[in-house]
C-alpha positions, 0 to 999 in steps of 0.5 A: 230101527227104521230103514229110511228115516229121512224119507219118512220125515219128508213124506210127513212134512210134505203131507202136512204142507199139502193139508195146510195149503189145501185148507187155506185155499178152501177158506180163501175161496169161501171168503172171496170179496165182491166189489160192484161198480157204482150205479147212480139213482136220480131222485127228488129229495124228501124236503120241499126246500131241496130239489133233488140230485143223485145217490151213487150206490155200490155193493161189497161182500166177503167181509162176513159170510152172511152179509153184504155192505151197501155204500152210498154217496149223495149229491142232493142240492137246495136252491136256498144254498145260494143264500145263507140258508142251511137246509139239510137235504135227505131221503131214505134209500131202501135195499130190497134183496133176495137170496137165490139159494135160501129163498129168503128176502127182505128190505133194509133202510138207510137215511142219506143226506147232504147239507150246505156247509159240508158240501153236496158230495157227502159219503154217508154211512154204509149199511150192512145187510144180513142176507145169509150165504148164497147168490143175491139180487139187490135192488135199490130205490128211494123214498121219493120219485126216482129213476132208475132203481139200480139192481146188483147180482151179487155172487155167492160168498 
């Protein structure tokens, strides 16, 4: 017969709760989410009928341990939109990334666009970029003349 069964059960329960809380905290730390502020790129468009405009970019991480998500909102304009023409204004945007822990690097490409009847402020699909775990530097540029190339420092996830 045990002398202190209540004390033994309390110690076992306290140890189990500590283990669960410690594991949850470790997992939460590894899955922190990062949201960058938006940065703007001023750019020409690829289509001659379109003048150009801006692309707003931001970066998020923490959804998956080995990737980041880049979001784009375009503001491209065509003088033909004053009439009845419906030209699509588009360009490609490139994300040049480098992982500081692994040394891996690469480039991801996404086509972004605006067109008249949907309005110039079209949120384009995001692009998920597999980068591996670790802190990153990501620089965005477009396929046309632009300024500036925006750079984000993404912390380890």
